[in-house]
C-alpha positions in Angstrom: 155.7 -60.2 35.9 158.3 -58.3 33.9 160.0 -55.3 35.6 161.6 -52.5 33.6 165.3 -53.4 33.6 166.4 -49.8 34.0 164.3 -49.4 37.1 165.3 -52.7 38.8 168.2 -52.7 41.3 170.2 -55.8 42.0 171.3 -56.2 45.6 173.9 -58.8 46.6 173.9 -59.7 50.2 177.3 -61.1 51.1 180.1 -60.6 53.6 182.5 -62.3 51.2 182.2 -60.2 48.1 183.5 -56.6 47.7 182.1 -54.0 45.3 185.3 -54.0 43.2 185.4 -57.8 42.9 185.8 -59.3 39.4 182.5 -61.1 39.6 180.5 -57.9 40.2 182.3 -55.9 37.5 181.9 -58.6 34.9 178.2 -59.3 35.6 177.5 -55.5 35.6 179.2 -55.2 32.2 177.4 -58.2 30.7 173.9 -57.4 32.1 174.1 -53.5 32.1 172.5 -53.7 35.5 173.7 -51.9 38.7 174.8 -54.3 41.4 175.0 -53.1 45.0 176.6 -54.9 47.9 174.6 -55.1 51.1 176.1 -55.8 54.5 174.4 -57.8 57.3 173.3 -54.7 59.2 171.6 -53.1 56.1 169.4 -56.1 55.5 168.6 -57.0 59.1 167.7 -53.4 59.9 165.1 -53.6 57.1 166.4 -51.2 54.5 163.8 -49.0 52.8 164.0 -49.3 49.0 161.4 -47.6 46.8 162.4 -49.1 43.4 161.8 -52.8 42.5 164.8 -54.9 43.5 166.2 -58.4 43.1 168.1 -59.8 46.0 171.0 -62.3 45.5 172.0 -64.0 48.7 175.5 -65.5 49.2 174.7 -69.1 50.3 178.2 -69.4 51.8 177.0 -67.3 54.8 176.7 -69.1 58.1 173.5 -71.0 58.9 172.6 -68.6 61.7 172.5 -65.6 59.2 170.6 -67.5 56.5 168.1 -68.6 59.1 167.5 -65.0 60.2 167.0 -64.0 56.5 164.4 -66.6 55.7 161.3 -64.6 56.7 162.9 -61.2 57.0 160.8 -58.2 55.5 163.7 -57.3 53.2 163.5 -60.8 51.6 159.7 -60.7 51.4 159.6 -57.3 49.7 162.1 -58.3 46.9 160.5 -59.0 43.5 162.6 -62.1 43.4 165.4 -63.8 45.4 168.2 -66.1 44.4 171.0 -68.0 46.2 174.5 -67.7 44.7 177.6 -69.8 45.4 175.0 -72.4 46.4 176.1 -76.0 47.5 175.5 -78.9 45.2 173.5 -80.7 47.9 170.7 -78.2 48.8 168.9 -77.9 52.1 165.4 -78.5 50.8 163.7 -77.5 54.1 165.5 -74.2 54.2 164.9 -73.5 50.5 161.2 -74.2 50.9 160.9 -71.2 53.3 162.5 -68.6 50.9 160.1 -66.1 49.5 160.0 -65.6 45.7 162.9 -67.9 45.1 163.7 -67.6 41.4 167.3 -68.7 41.1 169.8 -71.2 42.6 173.3 -70.7 41.3 175.9 -73.3 42.1 179.5 -72.3 43.1 180.9 -73.4 39.7 178.2 -71.8 37.6 179.8 -70.1 34.4 179.8 -66.3 34.6 178.1 -66.0 31.2 175.3 -68.3 32.3 174.9 -66.5 35.6 174.6 -63.1 33.9 172.1 -64.4 31.4 169.9 -65.9 34.1 170.0 -62.8 36.3 168.6 -60.9 33.4 165.9 -63.5 33.0 165.0 -63.2 36.7 164.7 -59.4 36.3 162.3 -60.1 33.4 160.1 -62.2 35.7 161.3 -65.7 34.8 162.1 -68.5 37.2 165.6 -69.9 36.7 165.6 -72.7 39.3 167.6 -75.6 38.0 165.5 -78.5 36.7 167.4 -80.9 38.9 166.5 -78.8 42.0 162.8 -78.7 41.0 162.9 -82.5 40.7 164.4 -82.8 44.2 161.7 -80.5 45.6 159.0 -82.6 44.0 160.4 -85.8 45.4 160.9 -84.1 48.8 157.2 -83.0 49.0 156.0 -86.4 47.7 157.9 -88.1 50.5 156.4 -85.8 53.1 153.0 -86.3 51.7 153.2 -90.1 51.5 155.3 -90.9 54.6 154.4 -88.2 57.1 150.7 -87.6 56.8 149.8 -89.9 59.6 153.0 -89.3 61.5 152.5 -85.5 61.4 148.9 -85.9 62.7 150.2 -88.0 65.5 152.9 -85.6 66.4 150.5 -82.6 66.3 148.1 -84.5 68.6 150.9 -85.3 71.0 151.8 -81.6 71.5 150.1 -80.0 74.5 148.5 -76.5 74.3 151.4 -75.1 76.3 154.0 -76.7 73.9 152.1 -75.2 70.9 152.3 -71.8 72.6 156.0 -72.2 73.1 156.5 -73.2 69.4 154.6 -70.0 68.4 156.9 -68.0 70.6 159.9 -69.7 69.0 158.8 -68.6 65.5 159.0 -64.9 66.4 162.5 -65.6 67.9 161.6 -65.1 71.6 164.3 -66.1 74.0 163.6 -68.6 76.8 163.4 -65.7 79.3 160.9 -63.9 77.0 158.7 -67.0 76.8 158.9 -67.5 80.5 157.8 -63.9 81.2 155.0 -64.2 78.6 153.6 -67.5 80.0 154.2 -66.6 83.7 156.4 -69.6 84.3 160.1 -70.1 85.2 162.8 -70.3 82.6 163.6 -73.8 83.9 160.0 -74.8 83.0 160.4 -73.4 79.5 163.6 -75.5 79.1 161.8 -78.6 80.2 159.0 -78.0 77.7 161.6 -77.4 75.0 163.3 -80.7 75.8 159.9 -82.5 75.4 159.1 -80.6 72.2 162.5 -81.5 70.6 161.9 -85.1 71.6 158.4 -85.3 70.1 159.5 -83.5 66.9 162.7 -85.5 66.6 164.8 -82.4 66.3 168.0 -81.4 68.0 167.8 -77.6 68.3 165.4 -74.6 68.3 166.2 -73.7 64.6 165.0 -77.1 63.5 162.0 -76.9 65.7 161.1 -73.5 64.2 161.5 -75.0 60.7 159.2 -77.8 61.6 156.6 -75.4 63.0 156.7 -73.2 59.9 156.2 -76.3 57.7 153.5 -78.2 59.6 151.6 -75.9 62.0 
């Protein structure tokens, strides 16, 4: 879908870019679009924006912040999202969870190319690099061919209580919240988490949540 350029706002979510930075002024001049810098609190508090907007997320943010953003309402409401200053080696599991992902701009992307593709995204086009799309395809092929049986076995190995805990993890409940909800001790929850991590072959709760979002 194409959105009227004059009505579309570009928001840049970054703690590393200031409104007067050369990148912002140059891209604004080349695209004739208004760029607004958002801070962490603005996004995580679910800003209310009436006009259509495109959200550019600085991929240099720490993993914890990017994880919180993956399924945040502000991300879901955006007409399109894109990662900027993105690493050459993408985290395919993390990227697969982004809503309306339409761009992936590497750290060394030329400014003119970046400006041109931002305008294309505003006009409803997908600007994901071909190399990234190939990696995505190969990633999902590998999951399909190698993990079908394995995932079935893992799912069958999870108890009802372990599935309940995974559901609580996905809405970011703490161990204490889970314990209160299930009427068990916090120690019991930790024991369940240890067994869940072992069955899923993950090392922390973020990885467990990613697994649950992909396979449950």
